[in-house]
mmCIF file of the N, C-alpha and C atoms, coordinates in Angstrom:
data_MODEL
# 
_entry.id   MODEL 
# 
loop_
_atom_site.group_PDB 
_atom_site.id 
_atom_site.type_symbol 
_atom_site.label_atom_id 
_atom_site.label_alt_id 
_atom_site.label_comp_id 
_atom_site.label_asym_id 
_atom_site.label_entity_id 
_atom_site.label_seq_id 
_atom_site.pdbx_PDB_ins_code 
_atom_site.Cartn_x 
_atom_site.Cartn_y 
_atom_site.Cartn_z 
_atom_site.occupancy 
_atom_site.B_iso_or_equiv 
_atom_site.pdbx_formal_charge 
_atom_site.auth_seq_id 
_atom_site.auth_comp_id 
_atom_site.auth_asym_id 
_atom_site.auth_atom_id 
_atom_site.pdbx_PDB_model_num 
ATOM 1   N N  . MET A 1 1  ? 4.673  16.569 2.429  1.00 0.00 ? 1  MET A N  1 
ATOM 2   C CA . MET A 1 1  ? 5.251  17.870 2.682  1.00 0.00 ? 1  MET A CA 1 
ATOM 3   C C  . MET A 1 1  ? 6.747  17.705 2.907  1.00 0.00 ? 1  MET A C  1 
ATOM 4   N N  . HIS A 1 2  ? 7.545  18.458 2.195  1.00 0.00 ? 2  HIS A N  1 
ATOM 5   C CA . HIS A 1 2  ? 8.998  18.408 2.305  1.00 0.00 ? 2  HIS A CA 1 
ATOM 6   C C  . HIS A 1 2  ? 9.486  19.534 3.218  1.00 0.00 ? 2  HIS A C  1 
ATOM 7   N N  . HIS A 1 3  ? 10.411 19.185 4.106  1.00 0.00 ? 3  HIS A N  1 
ATOM 8   C CA . HIS A 1 3  ? 11.009 20.191 4.990  1.00 0.00 ? 3  HIS A CA 1 
ATOM 9   C C  . HIS A 1 3  ? 12.498 20.265 4.701  1.00 0.00 ? 3  HIS A C  1 
ATOM 10  N N  . ASP A 1 4  ? 12.994 21.454 4.554  1.00 0.00 ? 4  ASP A N  1 
ATOM 11  C CA . ASP A 1 4  ? 14.435 21.627 4.457  1.00 0.00 ? 4  ASP A CA 1 
ATOM 12  C C  . ASP A 1 4  ? 15.045 21.367 5.827  1.00 0.00 ? 4  ASP A C  1 
ATOM 13  N N  . HIS A 1 5  ? 16.328 21.124 5.854  1.00 0.00 ? 5  HIS A N  1 
ATOM 14  C CA . HIS A 1 5  ? 17.026 20.916 7.120  1.00 0.00 ? 5  HIS A CA 1 
ATOM 15  C C  . HIS A 1 5  ? 16.909 22.182 7.969  1.00 0.00 ? 5  HIS A C  1 
ATOM 16  N N  . ASP A 1 6  ? 16.257 22.060 9.093  1.00 0.00 ? 6  ASP A N  1 
ATOM 17  C CA . ASP A 1 6  ? 16.065 23.207 9.982  1.00 0.00 ? 6  ASP A CA 1 
ATOM 18  C C  . ASP A 1 6  ? 16.406 22.790 11.401 1.00 0.00 ? 6  ASP A C  1 
ATOM 19  N N  . PRO A 1 7  ? 17.580 23.172 11.908 1.00 0.00 ? 7  PRO A N  1 
ATOM 20  C CA . PRO A 1 7  ? 17.975 22.759 13.254 1.00 0.00 ? 7  PRO A CA 1 
ATOM 21  C C  . PRO A 1 7  ? 17.100 23.336 14.356 1.00 0.00 ? 7  PRO A C  1 
ATOM 22  N N  . HIS A 1 8  ? 16.218 24.264 14.013 1.00 0.00 ? 8  HIS A N  1 
ATOM 23  C CA . HIS A 1 8  ? 15.359 24.870 15.027 1.00 0.00 ? 8  HIS A CA 1 
ATOM 24  C C  . HIS A 1 8  ? 13.996 24.191 15.118 1.00 0.00 ? 8  HIS A C  1 
ATOM 25  N N  . ARG A 1 9  ? 13.752 23.232 14.255 1.00 0.00 ? 9  ARG A N  1 
ATOM 26  C CA . ARG A 1 9  ? 12.481 22.506 14.322 1.00 0.00 ? 9  ARG A CA 1 
ATOM 27  C C  . ARG A 1 9  ? 12.461 21.659 15.583 1.00 0.00 ? 9  ARG A C  1 
ATOM 28  N N  . PRO A 1 10 ? 11.311 21.519 16.225 1.00 0.00 ? 10 PRO A N  1 
ATOM 29  C CA . PRO A 1 10 ? 11.242 20.754 17.470 1.00 0.00 ? 10 PRO A CA 1 
ATOM 30  C C  . PRO A 1 10 ? 11.570 19.273 17.294 1.00 0.00 ? 10 PRO A C  1 
ATOM 31  N N  . ASP A 1 11 ? 11.394 18.729 16.098 1.00 0.00 ? 11 ASP A N  1 
ATOM 32  C CA . ASP A 1 11 ? 11.682 17.312 15.895 1.00 0.00 ? 11 ASP A CA 1 
ATOM 33  C C  . ASP A 1 11 ? 13.104 17.068 15.385 1.00 0.00 ? 11 ASP A C  1 
ATOM 34  N N  . HIS A 1 12 ? 13.912 18.113 15.319 1.00 0.00 ? 12 HIS A N  1 
ATOM 35  C CA . HIS A 1 12 ? 15.289 17.976 14.856 1.00 0.00 ? 12 HIS A CA 1 
ATOM 36  C C  . HIS A 1 12 ? 16.141 17.399 15.979 1.00 0.00 ? 12 HIS A C  1 
ATOM 37  N N  . ASP A 1 13 ? 16.905 16.355 15.679 1.00 0.00 ? 13 ASP A N  1 
ATOM 38  C CA . ASP A 1 13 ? 17.778 15.740 16.676 1.00 0.00 ? 13 ASP A CA 1 
ATOM 39  C C  . ASP A 1 13 ? 19.190 15.678 16.119 1.00 0.00 ? 13 ASP A C  1 
ATOM 40  N N  . ASP A 1 14 ? 19.998 16.654 16.458 1.00 0.00 ? 14 ASP A N  1 
ATOM 41  C CA . ASP A 1 14 ? 21.375 16.703 15.980 1.00 0.00 ? 14 ASP A CA 1 
ATOM 42  C C  . ASP A 1 14 ? 22.331 16.037 16.962 1.00 0.00 ? 14 ASP A C  1 
ATOM 43  N N  . HIS A 1 15 ? 21.790 15.491 18.042 1.00 0.00 ? 15 HIS A N  1 
ATOM 44  C CA . HIS A 1 15 ? 22.644 14.896 19.066 1.00 0.00 ? 15 HIS A CA 1 
ATOM 45  C C  . HIS A 1 15 ? 22.266 13.451 19.347 1.00 0.00 ? 15 HIS A C  1 
ATOM 46  N N  . GLY A 1 16 ? 21.496 12.849 18.487 1.00 0.00 ? 16 GLY A N  1 
ATOM 47  C CA . GLY A 1 16 ? 21.073 11.471 18.676 1.00 0.00 ? 16 GLY A CA 1 
ATOM 48  C C  . GLY A 1 16 ? 22.184 10.487 18.376 1.00 0.00 ? 16 GLY A C  1 
ATOM 49  N N  . PRO A 1 17 ? 21.930 9.202  18.647 1.00 0.00 ? 17 PRO A N  1 
ATOM 50  C CA . PRO A 1 17 ? 22.944 8.158  18.450 1.00 0.00 ? 17 PRO A CA 1 
ATOM 51  C C  . PRO A 1 17 ? 23.485 8.092  17.023 1.00 0.00 ? 17 PRO A C  1 
ATOM 52  N N  . ALA A 1 18 ? 22.624 8.227  16.025 1.00 0.00 ? 18 ALA A N  1 
ATOM 53  C CA . ALA A 1 18 ? 23.093 8.150  14.638 1.00 0.00 ? 18 ALA A CA 1 
ATOM 54  C C  . ALA A 1 18 ? 24.038 9.301  14.335 1.00 0.00 ? 18 ALA A C  1 
ATOM 55  N N  . SER A 1 19 ? 23.688 10.487 14.785 1.00 0.00 ? 19 SER A N  1 
ATOM 56  C CA . SER A 1 19 ? 24.536 11.655 14.559 1.00 0.00 ? 19 SER A CA 1 
ATOM 57  C C  . SER A 1 19 ? 25.879 11.480 15.260 1.00 0.00 ? 19 SER A C  1 
ATOM 58  N N  . PHE A 1 20 ? 25.865 10.970 16.480 1.00 0.00 ? 20 PHE A N  1 
ATOM 59  C CA . PHE A 1 20 ? 27.103 10.746 17.224 1.00 0.00 ? 20 PHE A CA 1 
ATOM 60  C C  . PHE A 1 20 ? 27.987 9.742  16.499 1.00 0.00 ? 20 PHE A C  1 
ATOM 61  N N  . ASP A 1 21 ? 27.408 8.626  16.070 1.00 0.00 ? 21 ASP A N  1 
ATOM 62  C CA . ASP A 1 21 ? 28.182 7.599  15.380 1.00 0.00 ? 21 ASP A CA 1 
ATOM 63  C C  . ASP A 1 21 ? 28.827 8.142  14.111 1.00 0.00 ? 21 ASP A C  1 
ATOM 64  N N  . GLU A 1 22 ? 28.091 8.964  13.372 1.00 0.00 ? 22 GLU A N  1 
ATOM 65  C CA . GLU A 1 22 ? 28.641 9.556  12.154 1.00 0.00 ? 22 GLU A CA 1 
ATOM 66  C C  . GLU A 1 22 ? 29.827 10.459 12.480 1.00 0.00 ? 22 GLU A C  1 
ATOM 67  N N  . ARG A 1 23 ? 29.687 11.267 13.498 1.00 0.00 ? 23 ARG A N  1 
ATOM 68  C CA . ARG A 1 23 ? 30.765 12.189 13.875 1.00 0.00 ? 23 ARG A CA 1 
ATOM 69  C C  . ARG A 1 23 ? 31.947 11.454 14.484 1.00 0.00 ? 23 ARG A C  1 
ATOM 70  N N  . ALA A 1 24 ? 31.677 10.421 15.271 1.00 0.00 ? 24 ALA A N  1 
ATOM 71  C CA . ALA A 1 24 ? 32.738 9.688  15.958 1.00 0.00 ? 24 ALA A CA 1 
ATOM 72  C C  . ALA A 1 24 ? 33.669 8.979  14.983 1.00 0.00 ? 24 ALA A C  1 
ATOM 73  N N  . ALA A 1 25 ? 33.149 8.592  13.837 1.00 0.00 ? 25 ALA A N  1 
ATOM 74  C CA . ALA A 1 25 ? 33.947 7.849  12.863 1.00 0.00 ? 25 ALA A CA 1 
ATOM 75  C C  . ALA A 1 25 ? 35.182 8.624  12.408 1.00 0.00 ? 25 ALA A C  1 
ATOM 76  N N  . THR A 1 26 ? 35.100 9.938  12.377 1.00 0.00 ? 26 THR A N  1 
ATOM 77  C CA . THR A 1 26 ? 36.237 10.742 11.907 1.00 0.00 ? 26 THR A CA 1 
ATOM 78  C C  . THR A 1 26 ? 36.704 11.758 12.945 1.00 0.00 ? 26 THR A C  1 
ATOM 79  N N  . TRP A 1 27 ? 36.291 11.588 14.198 1.00 0.00 ? 27 TRP A N  1 
ATOM 80  C CA . TRP A 1 27 ? 36.567 12.603 15.215 1.00 0.00 ? 27 TRP A CA 1 
ATOM 81  C C  . TRP A 1 27 ? 38.055 12.867 15.384 1.00 0.00 ? 27 TRP A C  1 
ATOM 82  N N  . ASP A 1 28 ? 38.855 11.830 15.420 1.00 0.00 ? 28 ASP A N  1 
ATOM 83  C CA . ASP A 1 28 ? 40.296 11.979 15.632 1.00 0.00 ? 28 ASP A CA 1 
ATOM 84  C C  . ASP A 1 28 ? 41.068 11.838 14.324 1.00 0.00 ? 28 ASP A C  1 
ATOM 85  N N  . ASP A 1 29 ? 40.571 12.445 13.268 1.00 0.00 ? 29 ASP A N  1 
ATOM 86  C CA . ASP A 1 29 ? 41.259 12.350 11.982 1.00 0.00 ? 29 ASP A CA 1 
ATOM 87  C C  . ASP A 1 29 ? 42.580 13.114 12.026 1.00 0.00 ? 29 ASP A C  1 
ATOM 88  N N  . ASP A 1 30 ? 43.383 12.945 11.003 1.00 0.00 ? 30 ASP A N  1 
ATOM 89  C CA . ASP A 1 30 ? 44.732 13.522 10.984 1.00 0.00 ? 30 ASP A CA 1 
ATOM 90  C C  . ASP A 1 30 ? 44.747 15.032 11.171 1.00 0.00 ? 30 ASP A C  1 
ATOM 91  N N  . ALA A 1 31 ? 43.770 15.718 10.594 1.00 0.00 ? 31 ALA A N  1 
ATOM 92  C CA . ALA A 1 31 ? 43.743 17.182 10.728 1.00 0.00 ? 31 ALA A CA 1 
ATOM 93  C C  . ALA A 1 31 ? 43.550 17.603 12.181 1.00 0.00 ? 31 ALA A C  1 
ATOM 94  N N  . LYS A 1 32 ? 42.701 16.896 12.908 1.00 0.00 ? 32 LYS A N  1 
ATOM 95  C CA . LYS A 1 32 ? 42.481 17.238 14.317 1.00 0.00 ? 32 LYS A CA 1 
ATOM 96  C C  . LYS A 1 32 ? 43.699 16.887 15.159 1.00 0.00 ? 32 LYS A C  1 
ATOM 97  N N  . VAL A 1 33 ? 44.352 15.793 14.838 1.00 0.00 ? 33 VAL A N  1 
ATOM 98  C CA . VAL A 1 33 ? 45.566 15.423 15.565 1.00 0.00 ? 33 VAL A CA 1 
ATOM 99  C C  . VAL A 1 33 ? 46.643 16.483 15.339 1.00 0.00 ? 33 VAL A C  1 
ATOM 100 N N  . ALA A 1 34 ? 46.809 16.913 14.102 1.00 0.00 ? 34 ALA A N  1 
ATOM 101 C CA . ALA A 1 34 ? 47.803 17.950 13.796 1.00 0.00 ? 34 ALA A CA 1 
ATOM 102 C C  . ALA A 1 34 ? 47.465 19.254 14.506 1.00 0.00 ? 34 ALA A C  1 
ATOM 103 N N  . ARG A 1 35 ? 46.185 19.636 14.501 1.00 0.00 ? 35 ARG A N  1 
ATOM 104 C CA . ARG A 1 35 ? 45.771 20.870 15.175 1.00 0.00 ? 35 ARG A CA 1 
ATOM 105 C C  . ARG A 1 35 ? 46.021 20.754 16.672 1.00 0.00 ? 35 ARG A C  1 
ATOM 106 N N  . SER A 1 36 ? 45.767 19.604 17.251 1.00 0.00 ? 36 SER A N  1 
ATOM 107 C CA . SER A 1 36 ? 46.001 19.408 18.684 1.00 0.00 ? 36 SER A CA 1 
ATOM 108 C C  . SER A 1 36 ? 47.474 19.572 19.025 1.00 0.00 ? 36 SER A C  1 
ATOM 109 N N  . GLY A 1 37 ? 48.340 19.139 18.136 1.00 0.00 ? 37 GLY A N  1 
ATOM 110 C CA . GLY A 1 37 ? 49.774 19.335 18.341 1.00 0.00 ? 37 GLY A CA 1 
ATOM 111 C C  . GLY A 1 37 ? 50.141 20.804 18.355 1.00 0.00 ? 37 GLY A C  1 
ATOM 112 N N  . ARG A 1 38 ? 49.531 21.563 17.457 1.00 0.00 ? 38 ARG A N  1 
ATOM 113 C CA . ARG A 1 38 ? 49.790 23.012 17.428 1.00 0.00 ? 38 ARG A CA 1 
ATOM 114 C C  . ARG A 1 38 ? 49.237 23.686 18.681 1.00 0.00 ? 38 ARG A C  1 
ATOM 115 N N  . VAL A 1 39 ? 48.079 23.236 19.144 1.00 0.00 ? 39 VAL A N  1 
ATOM 116 C CA . VAL A 1 39 ? 47.502 23.787 20.378 1.00 0.00 ? 39 VAL A CA 1 
ATOM 117 C C  . VAL A 1 39 ? 48.416 23.473 21.558 1.00 0.00 ? 39 VAL A C  1 
ATOM 118 N N  . ALA A 1 40 ? 48.894 22.250 21.638 1.00 0.00 ? 40 ALA A N  1 
ATOM 119 C CA . ALA A 1 40 ? 49.791 21.868 22.734 1.00 0.00 ? 40 ALA A CA 1 
ATOM 120 C C  . ALA A 1 40 ? 51.056 22.721 22.715 1.00 0.00 ? 40 ALA A C  1 
ATOM 121 N N  . ASP A 1 41 ? 51.627 22.918 21.538 1.00 0.00 ? 41 ASP A N  1 
ATOM 122 C CA . ASP A 1 41 ? 52.820 23.771 21.431 1.00 0.00 ? 41 ASP A CA 1 
ATOM 123 C C  . ASP A 1 41 ? 52.523 25.193 21.892 1.00 0.00 ? 41 ASP A C  1 
ATOM 124 N N  . ALA A 1 42 ? 51.362 25.714 21.511 1.00 0.00 ? 42 ALA A N  1 
ATOM 125 C CA . ALA A 1 42 ? 50.979 27.075 21.909 1.00 0.00 ? 42 ALA A CA 1 
ATOM 126 C C  . ALA A 1 42 ? 50.768 27.169 23.415 1.00 0.00 ? 42 ALA A C  1 
ATOM 127 N N  . VAL A 1 43 ? 50.166 26.144 24.008 1.00 0.00 ? 43 VAL A N  1 
ATOM 128 C CA . VAL A 1 43 ? 49.954 26.126 25.462 1.00 0.00 ? 43 VAL A CA 1 
ATOM 129 C C  . VAL A 1 43 ? 51.300 26.163 26.177 1.00 0.00 ? 43 VAL A C  1 
ATOM 130 N N  . LEU A 1 44 ? 52.219 25.333 25.738 1.00 0.00 ? 44 LEU A N  1 
ATOM 131 C CA . LEU A 1 44 ? 53.540 25.308 26.374 1.00 0.00 ? 44 LEU A CA 1 
ATOM 132 C C  . LEU A 1 44 ? 54.266 26.632 26.206 1.00 0.00 ? 44 LEU A C  1 
ATOM 133 N N  . SER A 1 45 ? 54.171 27.202 25.039 1.00 0.00 ? 45 SER A N  1 
ATOM 134 C CA . SER A 1 45 ? 54.831 28.482 24.775 1.00 0.00 ? 45 SER A CA 1 
ATOM 135 C C  . SER A 1 45 ? 54.239 29.605 25.622 1.00 0.00 ? 45 SER A C  1 
ATOM 136 N N  . ALA A 1 46 ? 52.918 29.622 25.740 1.00 0.00 ? 46 ALA A N  1 
ATOM 137 C CA . ALA A 1 46 ? 52.238 30.704 26.465 1.00 0.00 ? 46 ALA A CA 1 
ATOM 138 C C  . ALA A 1 46 ? 52.360 30.572 27.976 1.00 0.00 ? 46 ALA A C  1 
ATOM 139 N N  . THR A 1 47 ? 52.447 29.343 28.472 1.00 0.00 ? 47 THR A N  1 
ATOM 140 C CA . THR A 1 47 ? 52.421 29.143 29.923 1.00 0.00 ? 47 THR A CA 1 
ATOM 141 C C  . THR A 1 47 ? 53.785 28.854 30.526 1.00 0.00 ? 47 THR A C  1 
ATOM 142 N N  . GLY A 1 48 ? 54.685 28.312 29.733 1.00 0.00 ? 48 GLY A N  1 
ATOM 143 C CA . GLY A 1 48 ? 55.991 27.962 30.267 1.00 0.00 ? 48 GLY A CA 1 
ATOM 144 C C  . GLY A 1 48 ? 55.987 26.730 31.150 1.00 0.00 ? 48 GLY A C  1 
ATOM 145 N N  . VAL A 1 49 ? 54.911 25.952 31.148 1.00 0.00 ? 49 VAL A N  1 
ATOM 146 C CA . VAL A 1 49 ? 54.883 24.747 31.975 1.00 0.00 ? 49 VAL A CA 1 
ATOM 147 C C  . VAL A 1 49 ? 55.894 23.737 31.445 1.00 0.00 ? 49 VAL A C  1 
ATOM 148 N N  . ASP A 1 50 ? 56.337 22.864 32.342 1.00 0.00 ? 50 ASP A N  1 
ATOM 149 C CA . ASP A 1 50 ? 57.300 21.840 31.969 1.00 0.00 ? 50 ASP A CA 1 
ATOM 150 C C  . ASP A 1 50 ? 56.955 20.542 32.688 1.00 0.00 ? 50 ASP A C  1 
ATOM 151 N N  . ARG A 1 51 ? 57.894 19.623 32.736 1.00 0.00 ? 51 ARG A N  1 
ATOM 152 C CA . ARG A 1 51 ? 57.632 18.305 33.338 1.00 0.00 ? 51 ARG A CA 1 
ATOM 153 C C  . ARG A 1 51 ? 57.308 18.364 34.823 1.00 0.00 ? 51 ARG A C  1 
ATOM 154 N N  . SER A 1 52 ? 57.616 19.467 35.459 1.00 0.00 ? 52 SER A N  1 
ATOM 155 C CA . SER A 1 52 ? 57.306 19.586 36.885 1.00 0.00 ? 52 SER A CA 1 
ATOM 156 C C  . SER A 1 52 ? 55.852 20.011 37.116 1.00 0.00 ? 52 SER A C  1 
ATOM 157 N N  . ALA A 1 53 ? 55.143 20.373 36.049 1.00 0.00 ? 53 ALA A N  1 
ATOM 158 C CA . ALA A 1 53 ? 53.771 20.887 36.179 1.00 0.00 ? 53 ALA A CA 1 
ATOM 159 C C  . ALA A 1 53 ? 52.744 19.762 36.102 1.00 0.00 ? 53 ALA A C  1 
ATOM 160 N N  . ARG A 1 54 ? 51.792 19.813 37.007 1.00 0.00 ? 54 ARG A N  1 
ATOM 161 C CA . ARG A 1 54 ? 50.621 18.945 36.908 1.00 0.00 ? 54 ARG A CA 1 
ATOM 162 C C  . ARG A 1 54 ? 49.625 19.650 36.009 1.00 0.00 ? 54 ARG A C  1 
ATOM 163 N N  . VAL A 1 55 ? 48.965 18.898 35.158 1.00 0.00 ? 55 VAL A N  1 
ATOM 164 C CA . VAL A 1 55 ? 48.063 19.481 34.172 1.00 0.00 ? 55 VAL A CA 1 
ATOM 165 C C  . VAL A 1 55 ? 46.649 18.979 34.402 1.00 0.00 ? 55 VAL A C  1 
ATOM 166 N N  . PHE A 1 56 ? 45.693 19.901 34.351 1.00 0.00 ? 56 PHE A N  1 
ATOM 167 C CA . PHE A 1 56 ? 44.276 19.549 34.401 1.00 0.00 ? 56 PHE A CA 1 
ATOM 168 C C  . PHE A 1 56 ? 43.638 20.066 33.125 1.00 0.00 ? 56 PHE A C  1 
ATOM 169 N N  . GLU A 1 57 ? 43.072 19.164 32.350 1.00 0.00 ? 57 GLU A N  1 
ATOM 170 C CA . GLU A 1 57 ? 42.394 19.566 31.120 1.00 0.00 ? 57 GLU A CA 1 
ATOM 171 C C  . GLU A 1 57 ? 40.907 19.302 31.280 1.00 0.00 ? 57 GLU A C  1 
ATOM 172 N N  . TYR A 1 58 ? 40.134 20.385 31.285 1.00 0.00 ? 58 TYR A N  1 
ATOM 173 C CA . TYR A 1 58 ? 38.679 20.275 31.376 1.00 0.00 ? 58 TYR A CA 1 
ATOM 174 C C  . TYR A 1 58 ? 38.109 20.406 29.974 1.00 0.00 ? 58 TYR A C  1 
ATOM 175 N N  . GLY A 1 59 ? 37.181 19.524 29.646 1.00 0.00 ? 59 GLY A N  1 
ATOM 176 C CA . GLY A 1 59 ? 36.649 19.494 28.285 1.00 0.00 ? 59 GLY A CA 1 
ATOM 177 C C  . GLY A 1 59 ? 37.614 18.741 27.382 1.00 0.00 ? 59 GLY A C  1 
ATOM 178 N N  . ALA A 1 60 ? 38.192 17.684 27.921 1.00 0.00 ? 60 ALA A N  1 
ATOM 179 C CA . ALA A 1 60 ? 39.270 16.971 27.244 1.00 0.00 ? 60 ALA A CA 1 
ATOM 180 C C  . ALA A 1 60 ? 38.837 16.203 26.002 1.00 0.00 ? 60 ALA A C  1 
ATOM 181 N N  . GLY A 1 61 ? 37.566 15.896 25.894 1.00 0.00 ? 61 GLY A N  1 
ATOM 182 C CA . GLY A 1 61 ? 37.119 15.134 24.727 1.00 0.00 ? 61 GLY A CA 1 
ATOM 183 C C  . GLY A 1 61 ? 37.877 13.830 24.617 1.00 0.00 ? 61 GLY A C  1 
ATOM 184 N N  . THR A 1 62 ? 38.536 13.610 23.500 1.00 0.00 ? 62 THR A N  1 
ATOM 185 C CA . THR A 1 62 ? 39.295 12.378 23.301 1.00 0.00 ? 62 THR A CA 1 
ATOM 186 C C  . THR A 1 62 ? 40.766 12.532 23.674 1.00 0.00 ? 62 THR A C  1 
ATOM 187 N N  . ALA A 1 63 ? 41.082 13.572 24.395 1.00 0.00 ? 63 ALA A N  1 
ATOM 188 C CA . ALA A 1 63 ? 42.408 13.787 24.994 1.00 0.00 ? 63 ALA A CA 1 
ATOM 189 C C  . ALA A 1 63 ? 43.515 14.079 23.988 1.00 0.00 ? 63 ALA A C  1 
ATOM 190 N N  . LEU A 1 64 ? 43.174 14.588 22.830 1.00 0.00 ? 64 LEU A N  1 
ATOM 191 C CA . LEU A 1 64 ? 44.196 14.839 21.817 1.00 0.00 ? 64 LEU A CA 1 
ATOM 192 C C  . LEU A 1 64 ? 45.237 15.859 22.258 1.00 0.00 ? 64 LEU A C  1 
ATOM 193 N N  . VAL A 1 65 ? 44.814 16.922 22.938 1.00 0.00 ? 65 VAL A N  1 
ATOM 194 C CA . VAL A 1 65 ? 45.784 17.942 23.360 1.00 0.00 ? 65 VAL A CA 1 
ATOM 195 C C  . VAL A 1 65 ? 46.708 17.372 24.430 1.00 0.00 ? 65 VAL A C  1 
ATOM 196 N N  . THR A 1 66 ? 46.157 16.665 25.396 1.00 0.00 ? 66 THR A N  1 
ATOM 197 C CA . THR A 1 66 ? 46.991 16.076 26.438 1.00 0.00 ? 66 THR A CA 1 
ATOM 198 C C  . THR A 1 66 ? 47.950 15.052 25.847 1.00 0.00 ? 66 THR A C  1 
ATOM 199 N N  . GLU A 1 67 ? 47.484 14.267 24.896 1.00 0.00 ? 67 GLU A N  1 
ATOM 200 C CA . GLU A 1 67 ? 48.384 13.328 24.220 1.00 0.00 ? 67 GLU A CA 1 
ATOM 201 C C  . GLU A 1 67 ? 49.511 14.071 23.521 1.00 0.00 ? 67 GLU A C  1 
ATOM 202 N N  . ALA A 1 68 ? 49.177 15.184 22.893 1.00 0.00 ? 68 ALA A N  1 
ATOM 203 C CA . ALA A 1 68 ? 50.197 15.968 22.192 1.00 0.00 ? 68 ALA A CA 1 
ATOM 204 C C  . ALA A 1 68 ? 51.203 16.581 23.163 1.00 0.00 ? 68 ALA A C  1 
ATOM 205 N N  . LEU A 1 69 ? 50.752 16.898 24.373 1.00 0.00 ? 69 LEU A N  1 
ATOM 206 C CA . LEU A 1 69 ? 51.684 17.416 25.384 1.00 0.00 ? 69 LEU A CA 1 
ATOM 207 C C  . LEU A 1 69 ? 52.678 16.335 25.785 1.00 0.00 ? 69 LEU A C  1 
ATOM 208 N N  . GLY A 1 70 ? 52.209 15.099 25.785 1.00 0.00 ? 70 GLY A N  1 
ATOM 209 C CA . GLY A 1 70 ? 53.067 13.951 26.043 1.00 0.00 ? 70 GLY A CA 1 
ATOM 210 C C  . GLY A 1 70 ? 53.874 14.071 27.309 1.00 0.00 ? 70 GLY A C  1 
ATOM 211 N N  . ASP A 1 71 ? 55.156 13.741 27.213 1.00 0.00 ? 71 ASP A N  1 
ATOM 212 C CA . ASP A 1 71 ? 56.027 13.771 28.387 1.00 0.00 ? 71 ASP A CA 1 
ATOM 213 C C  . ASP A 1 71 ? 56.651 15.143 28.613 1.00 0.00 ? 71 ASP A C  1 
ATOM 214 N N  . ARG A 1 72 ? 56.132 16.152 27.930 1.00 0.00 ? 72 ARG A N  1 
ATOM 215 C CA . ARG A 1 72 ? 56.640 17.518 28.132 1.00 0.00 ? 72 ARG A CA 1 
ATOM 216 C C  . ARG A 1 72 ? 56.039 18.166 29.371 1.00 0.00 ? 72 ARG A C  1 
ATOM 217 N N  . VAL A 1 73 ? 55.026 17.520 29.964 1.00 0.00 ? 73 VAL A N  1 
ATOM 218 C CA . VAL A 1 73 ? 54.409 17.997 31.205 1.00 0.00 ? 73 VAL A CA 1 
ATOM 219 C C  . VAL A 1 73 ? 54.372 16.843 32.197 1.00 0.00 ? 73 VAL A C  1 
ATOM 220 N N  . GLY A 1 74 ? 54.045 17.184 33.440 1.00 0.00 ? 74 GLY A N  1 
ATOM 221 C CA . GLY A 1 74 ? 53.944 16.164 34.468 1.00 0.00 ? 74 GLY A CA 1 
ATOM 222 C C  . GLY A 1 74 ? 52.631 15.407 34.377 1.00 0.00 ? 74 GLY A C  1 
ATOM 223 N N  . PRO A 1 75 ? 52.208 14.819 35.490 1.00 0.00 ? 75 PRO A N  1 
ATOM 224 C CA . PRO A 1 75 ? 50.970 14.044 35.509 1.00 0.00 ? 75 PRO A CA 1 
ATOM 225 C C  . PRO A 1 75 ? 49.773 14.876 35.046 1.00 0.00 ? 75 PRO A C  1 
ATOM 226 N N  . SER A 1 76 ? 48.865 14.227 34.349 1.00 0.00 ? 76 SER A N  1 
ATOM 227 C CA . SER A 1 76 ? 47.696 14.916 33.806 1.00 0.00 ? 76 SER A CA 1 
ATOM 228 C C  . SER A 1 76 ? 46.410 14.302 34.327 1.00 0.00 ? 76 SER A C  1 
ATOM 229 N N  . VAL A 1 77 ? 45.452 15.164 34.613 1.00 0.00 ? 77 VAL A N  1 
ATOM 230 C CA . VAL A 1 77 ? 44.098 14.747 34.964 1.00 0.00 ? 77 VAL A CA 1 
ATOM 231 C C  . VAL A 1 77 ? 43.182 15.356 33.922 1.00 0.00 ? 77 VAL A C  1 
ATOM 232 N N  . LEU A 1 78 ? 42.298 14.549 33.379 1.00 0.00 ? 78 LEU A N  1 
ATOM 233 C CA . LEU A 1 78 ? 41.400 15.019 32.328 1.00 0.00 ? 78 LEU A CA 1 
ATOM 234 C C  . LEU A 1 78 ? 39.963 14.827 32.765 1.00 0.00 ? 78 LEU A C  1 
ATOM 235 N N  . ALA A 1 79 ? 39.105 15.749 32.351 1.00 0.00 ? 79 ALA A N  1 
ATOM 236 C CA . ALA A 1 79 ? 37.676 15.640 32.640 1.00 0.00 ? 79 ALA A CA 1 
ATOM 237 C C  . ALA A 1 79 ? 36.892 16.066 31.410 1.00 0.00 ? 79 ALA A C  1 
ATOM 238 N N  . ASP A 1 80 ? 35.768 15.401 31.205 1.00 0.00 ? 80 ASP A N  1 
ATOM 239 C CA . ASP A 1 80 ? 34.886 15.750 30.098 1.00 0.00 ? 80 ASP A CA 1 
ATOM 240 C C  . ASP A 1 80 ? 33.483 15.292 30.464 1.00 0.00 ? 80 ASP A C  1 
ATOM 241 N N  . THR A 1 81 ? 32.508 16.076 30.099 1.00 0.00 ? 81 THR A N  1 
ATOM 242 C CA . THR A 1 81 ? 31.130 15.728 30.445 1.00 0.00 ? 81 THR A CA 1 
ATOM 243 C C  . THR A 1 81 ? 30.456 14.857 29.401 1.00 0.00 ? 81 THR A C  1 
ATOM 244 N N  . SER A 1 82 ? 31.116 14.590 28.290 1.00 0.00 ? 82 SER A N  1 
ATOM 245 C CA . SER A 1 82 ? 30.470 13.776 27.257 1.00 0.00 ? 82 SER A CA 1 
ATOM 246 C C  . SER A 1 82 ? 30.572 12.301 27.560 1.00 0.00 ? 82 SER A C  1 
# 
């Protein structure tokens, strides 16, 4: 019996080790790094924070946005549940 890909099937595992390894291989690719730079620029523009600001990033993942903020903000604390 053939089953099409159905993420709602009880035996479907989209978060297993193999799936993670496949996604991790390209997680920080150039497109995501570039997008993170644009997000960082937008955050700075919208908030007006500068080097005197302490930054807390929740859901930081691989810290691309905080890296893009670089030395344009003060000390940073990052948290992620993954």
